[in-house]
N, C-alpha and C positions, 0 to 999 in steps of 0.2 A: 320884200325879200329879194335878194339879188338872183339873177338868172343862174340856175344850176345849183343854188344853195340848198343844203339839206333842210328838210322840214322838221327834223327832230334834234333837240339839244339835250345833252346830258350835263347837268351842273354838278361839279365835284368840289366841295370846299376842302381846302388843305391848310394844315399847320404842321410843319416839320414832318413831311411825308416823302423825304428823299429816297427812302428805301422802296417805296411803292409806286410813286407817281409815273415814272417812265413805263413800267410794266403795265400799269392800269391804262394809260393812254394808248399804248400799242395794242392792248387787248380790245379796247372799244373800237379803235381804227380798223381792227381785223374782222369785225363782225360783218355779216352779209348786209344788214341794214346800213344805210348811209347816215350814221349818227355824227353830229358835230359835238364838240365838248367845250364847255366853259369852265376853266379852273378859277375858283375864287380863293386867292391866297391871302391869308392874314399876316403878311410880313414875316413869313417863316425865316428864322435866322439860319437854318441849315442849308439854304440854297435851293429849296423846292422850286421857286419861281424861275430860276435860271435853267433848271432842267426842263421845265415846261416850255420855255422859250426856245430851247434847242429842238424840242419836238415840233414846235410851230414851224421851224425852218425846214423840217422834214415833210410834214403833212399839210403845210400851207393853211388855207382858210378854214379847215375843218377843226382846228384847235385855236382857242382864244384864252386869254387870261385877264382877270380883273384883280388888280393888286390893291390891297387895303393896308392902311398904316399900322394896324396892330390886331391883336386877337380880340375880335368884337362879338364873337358868339356865332354858333351854327345857324340860328334862325335869321340873324341879320345878313349872313352870307347868302342864304338861299333867297331872301327877299331881294337883295341886290342882284342876284342872278336872274330871278324871275323878271324883274323890271328890265334888265338888259335883254333878255330873251324876247319879251313882248315888243320892245322897241325895234328889235331886229326882224320881227315877223315870223318867228318859229311857231309851228302849229302844235307840236307835241314836245313837252318839256319834262325832263326826268331829273330826279335827285338821287344821288347815291354816294356812299362812302368811298374813300380812296384806298382803304386798307385790305380790300378783297374779302371782307366779311360779306359783301354783296357780290355775287358772281356776275361779271359783266355779260356773260352769255344770256342771263335771264332778262336783260334789257329787251331782247327780241320778243319775248312773251309779254312783257309789260306793255310794249308798243302795240302788239297785236290786239291786246284787250281793249285799248281805247281808239285804235285806228281802224278797226274793222266795222262790221255792220251792227254790232251790239250797241246797246244804249249807254254803256259805261263811259264816263267822262274822266274818272280817276281810277288808276290801277295801283294796287298796293301789293308789294312783294311780301307775302305773309308766311310767318313761321308757324302759325297756329290754325291753318286750315288743312284739310286732308291732302297729304302729299308734301306738306311743309315740315320743317324741323330745324334743329340747331346742332352744330358740330363743335366739339372741343369746349363746351361750356361746363363749368362745375355746377353741381346740384343747386347750390345757393343762388347762383345767378339765374338759373332756369326758373326757380321758384319766384324770385323777385320780378322777373320779366313777365312771366305768365300771370302772376298776381296783379301786376300793374294793369294789364289789359282787362282782366276781370273787374278790377276796381273802376276803371274808366267806363266800362259799359254799364256797370250797376249804378253809377252816378249820372252819366250823361246819355245813356241809351244810344250810343253812337252806332252800334250795329256792325262794328269792324272788329274782328277777333284779334288782329294785331295792330292795336291802335297807336302804339309808339313806333311803329315801323318807319324807317327812314329811307326805304327804297320804294319810290313812288313816281308814278307818271301822271301828268295832267294834260288834258286838252287846253289849249290856250284860252278858250272862252271861260274856263273855270277860274283861272288866275286873273282874267280881266274883270270877272264878276265880284271877286273878293277885294275888299279894300285893303291892299297890302300895307298901306301906311298905318292901318289900325291894328295889325297883328302885333300882339304884345309880348309873347314869350320867345325865348331864344334857345332853350335846351330841348329835352324830350317833350315838354309841354307844347313846344312849337309844332311838333308833328301831330299831336292830338288836336291842337287848335286849328290847323289847316284842314284836317279831315272834317272837323266839326263845322267849320265855316262853309266848306264845300257842300256838305249834306244839308245845312240850313238854307243854302241857295238853291236846293232842289236837284243837285247833281248826283248821279248814280255812281257809287263806289263799288268796284269789284276787287276781290282778293285773289291773287295769283300765287300758288304755292311755290316757295323757294326754300333752299337749304342755306341757313345762315351759318357761316363759319367764323369763329373768333380770329382776330388778326394774328398773324405770325410775326410780322416785322413792324417796327415802330412802337410808339407808346400810345396806350388808350387815353382818350380825352375825358373819360367818365369821371364824375365826382359826385359827392353827396349833395352838393348844391344843385346839381342837375336833377337828381331824384326829388329833392325837396321842392324845387320849382314845379315839377310835374304833379306831385301829390297835392300841393296847395293850389296849383293852377287849375286843376280839375274842379275843385270846389268853387273857385272864382268863376269859371265858365258856367257852372251850374246856377249860381245865384245872381250873376250879373249877365243874364241871357242876352239882353239887347246889345250890350257892349261887344258881344262875340257873334254877331250876325243873326241873333234870334229874333 
């Protein structure tokens, strides 16, 4: 790690996030903690990457971009980001959405949970622990999301109330211990798989309450294929234990 370089990196995957990306980068740069950001852009045709590069000219080495040729999936974006972060020597690595459904201010608490004296090595921004919740979600989506976490825990005994959460912090040793090339899933199941692999490696996961707010600008990337992957993926993780770090 270079002299004076931040120890903490926030990885933000993007695809057509021109409405949000500048405000998100400015929000993270404005936090008291000295976070750096890596944007992993999947060839956004709306010019997201150009907006990021403009922010790089303002904030210098605190903002980085990894450009990929096309839309390759959330999980592969994070894996690419994790590998980049480890190569650069970051100690604390976070994943979050660009659409402000994750409040960037909560990064400070996710960081404190794994950078303090506690034994936690993974921090999860959780909607389903005391103090957490969701905002602007219709009842149907609430039921599906909560039901998914109940389903995951009943099958895998993961012990994480918000198993599909995508607002997560890792100590670098967790990501070094996991075989990133073996991670199979790319949608919601990716989030479940990463938590499961971390737990099976013996790392302690702590849930930090957050308020999750549905996106206001831009278009959701959610699809039935993502839900299907998660449902079937959980069964695969259950019955092919060795393949998933068991």
